[in-house]
N, C-alpha and C positions, 0 to 999 in steps of 0.2 A: 357189306361187306361182313365177315364173320369176325369176330371179336372172342381172346380169350386170354387169361389173366392169372388161368391155372396152373403149369407145367405139369400137370398127372393129368387134365382133364383133357387135354390137344386129343382129335381126329388124327388116324391115323391118312397122312400126307402123303400124295402120289407125288413124281413129278413135278416139283414144284422148282420156280426161280424166285432164290431168296435175297430181299438185301437188309442192311442191320447198318441202325444207326439211330441217329439223337431226334433226329428229325425233330429240331425243337420249331416252329415256326410257320413246319412245312408249305417254305417258298415260293419263290419263282423255278430256283433252283434246283429245292428237291422234286418238286413239279415234273421238270424234263426228265432223272431219274427214275421215276417212274413209271412213268407216258414210255418209258423207254425199258421197265423189266415187265409193264403189261404186254406187250407188244414184243418183248420174247417170251415170256409163256406162253402168249394166242402161239405161238411160233410155232413149237415144238406139243402143244397142245396140253397147256400146262394151267398150274395157278401161281399169281403171284403174291408172293407172302413178305411179309413188312415187319423183322423185330427190333421191338423197341424194347425200353428199359423201363425199368419204373421200381422206387426212387433214382432218379439221375448218378448214376455211378460217381459224381463226385461229391455229392451226401452223403452217401453210405463211406466212401475211399477212405473221406474228412470231413467230417459231421462238424467241423469247426467253422469250417468253409462258409461266408457269408457271406461273401462276395456274385456268390452264383443269382442269373439272373435271368427268366423263361419268358419267351415269346409267346409259349405256349402251356397249358396247362395239360395235364396227361387228357381229361376228356375233352379238353376244346381239340389237344390233336388228334382225338378219333373223331370228332364230328369232323371235320377239316378231310381226313383221311377219305375217309368215305364219300367225297368227293370226288378225287382222283381217280377210282379205278383199282384198288385194292382187294384183289380176294378175300385177303386173311391180315390178320394183324394178330403176331402175336405180343402182347405187352408183359416180358419175359418181368417174375417180383426181382429185383435186383439184394443180394446180401448180401452180410459180409464172408459170408462161409459161398454163396456166387461169384463172389469175386477174386476167391482161393482157387480155387481151380486152374492145374494145368493146362497151357494149351491145350496138352493133348485130350483131353479131361473135356474139354468145352468145344474142342470139335467131335468129339465122338459120343460121347452122354448127353451133350445139347445138344449140337445141329445137326450133327445123323441122326440119334435115335429120336429123337424128336420133332424135326423139321424136315427130314428125308429128303435135303437139297438135292435137284440134279442139276444145277446154277445154281451159283453165288455170285451176285453182283457186288460190289463191293471196293472203296476207293484204296488210292494207294498208301496209305496213312491210317488206315483201320487197325485198332489194335486191339488185344482179349487176351485173357486169363491173368493167374495171376502173375501181377507187377507189370500188369502190357507187355509181357513176354515175345505174345504171337504177333505173327503182321501176314501180311498177303502172302508172303514169301513162303511159312508155315504152315498155310492155309494147302498151298498149290505142290505140295508134300505129299498129301494123300489123297490126291486125287483118282487114282489109278486105282487107290488102296481101295475107297468109299463111292467108288463111282459117282464125282461128282465133279466140274470143270468152275475154274473159276475167272470168273469173267470182271477184269479191272475197270472202274470209271478212270474215265481219262482224271491226268492231275487236273490242269486247267480245268475241269469244272468241281472239282472238288476245290480247289484252291478258288472261284469262285461262289461256291456255296458257302464256305468261311468268309467270306469277304462281305458276302450279301449280308448273313447274318448279322456278321458288327456292325454293316451301316445298319444294320432294320434298328437292333438295340442302340444304338448311336441316333437314331433319327429319333426314335420314342423317348428316348431320355430331353430329347434339346423341344419336342412336342413338336418336331415336323412329320405330322402323321400320314398327311399328302406322300411324303419322300417313304415312309415305310410300306405304306400300301403300295404304291407303286410298286415294289420288292416284294412285298409277300403276296400281290397278287390278286390280293383278297382281304376283306377289313381286318382291321385291329381291330380284338373286342379284348372287354373286361366283363367278367363273370363273380357275383356276390349277392349276400343275403340282404334284402333290408333290414336296419335296425332302427334306431328309437334314437335319434338325439335330441338337441337342444331346444326345435323346433323356431327358430329366430323366422326364419322362411316363411314362415305361415302367420306372422305379424307386416311383414311388410311386405308380401303380396304377391314370396315364387317360393310356395311350398317346393322343398324338398326331398328326395330319397334321397338317405344315407347309406352308400352300398360297401357294407364289408366283402374285403379282399379276402379271401379264408387262406389262403399259401402265398407263403410269405418271400417265396422265390419269386414271384411274376412280378415283371418289372412295370411298371405303373410309368407312365409320362408326365412331361416335369407339370408341375403347377402352370394354374391359367383356369381359363375358358373354354370351351370347348364345344361345340356344336358337334352333334351326338347326334344314335337313332337308337330304342332302348328298346329292346324288343320282351316282352312280357305273355305271355298266353297265347308267344304266335303269330302276338300282332307285333305290328312296329311304329313306335312312335317318334316324331321329331322334339328334340330334346335340346335344352341350354346343361354343359356338365359342369361344374367347378370342381378343380383339386387344389388342394391347399390346407391350409391352416385357418380353422375356426377366428370370428371374428376379435375372441378374449389369448387367441395366438398359443389354445393349451392344449390340441393336439392337432393331428392331421386328417384330413376328411378328404372325401368322394360324395358326393354332392349331385343327384341331379334333378334338373325342372325339369320335367312332365309335362306337355301343350297340352292342350286342351282334354284332359285327365287331372278325374277327382273320383277315385278310388281307395279303401284303405289298401293297403300292400307292405306292411308290417310282418316281416318274417320271410318275406317271399321272397323268388329268385329274380332277378334281372341282368337281364347279359348288352350290356354299353357297347353301341359298336361307333369307335370315333370317326368320326369326318372332317374335321378340320380343327387346328386350334384358333381363335378366335383375338386372342392378347395372352397374353400372361402376367404373375398374380403382380394384382395392388393393395395396398394395405391403404384401412380408412381408419378415419378416427369417430369414425359414429355411422349410426344404422343411415341417414339421412344420406350421408353422400355414394355411400352402399345402393342404397335403394336407384339413384340417380343413373350411378352404373350397370347395375343389373337391366334396367328399361335401355337403354342401349346396347346393352349383350345381346338382350334379346331382339332391336331390331336390324341385327346385324349376321345374328344364328339363322334369320329368318329370311334374312336377305338372301345367304347363303345357298343358301338350300334351294333355293326359286330360281340363283344362277344357274 
């Protein structure tokens, strides 16, 4: 898959089938649409192009919106799309200026001049241009002029995608990782750099790596202990992960205890692949109670992986 982040450096696309959207999570509903786009591109001897936007349009149009929670960061999205056969991914920089294009400017100067679509595959609810004034009917008005064909994704499919995205986010927020995984059709992951913590884990026999999640809009599962796989330098490690507050309740933390692992990984990047939630968060009065609970948690995590 070719990835383009600079609209001034796009190739001279020809005979393309284009789909446009956020594709947050690249979940099972999205995967069905992508399969259709790829199949359509092959049927006309063309190539598939997915256009997405970064940063998320909501963050540009309403910069004070703190409610946005993303299932995938842009880099996670790119990695996933690589697996689903898209020929080209255009990550269009979404700016205030871009958002203020009229629908006509968006169609001619962006879609037609940059992407050269033969077919545009979008949902009935697709909106574009200043104040979201453009829609699927507006796109169809220019079919003959610009020699493209608009193909509408069925309403049921679009609605299912919206419902699935909501269910996935709710499942993650509740800690129901297995349900989220089933809807995504791939594991839910969180990535971040290992930073120094208070190193309490070292003193009680459960050394942990504190993972700093850089993107403030990345959705984080409910507090508690999870079975997880950690990917570090292309190797996977069985792990136990804690999300919650430090023992003194000073700050929120994401700590991973990697089994059978003894390397210095400060400042290194880890990817956490969630498997299942083992328990919710528990407050402890002291270290001894925490040690006993962590030993029980580790036993449960190992049993979960074994089963």
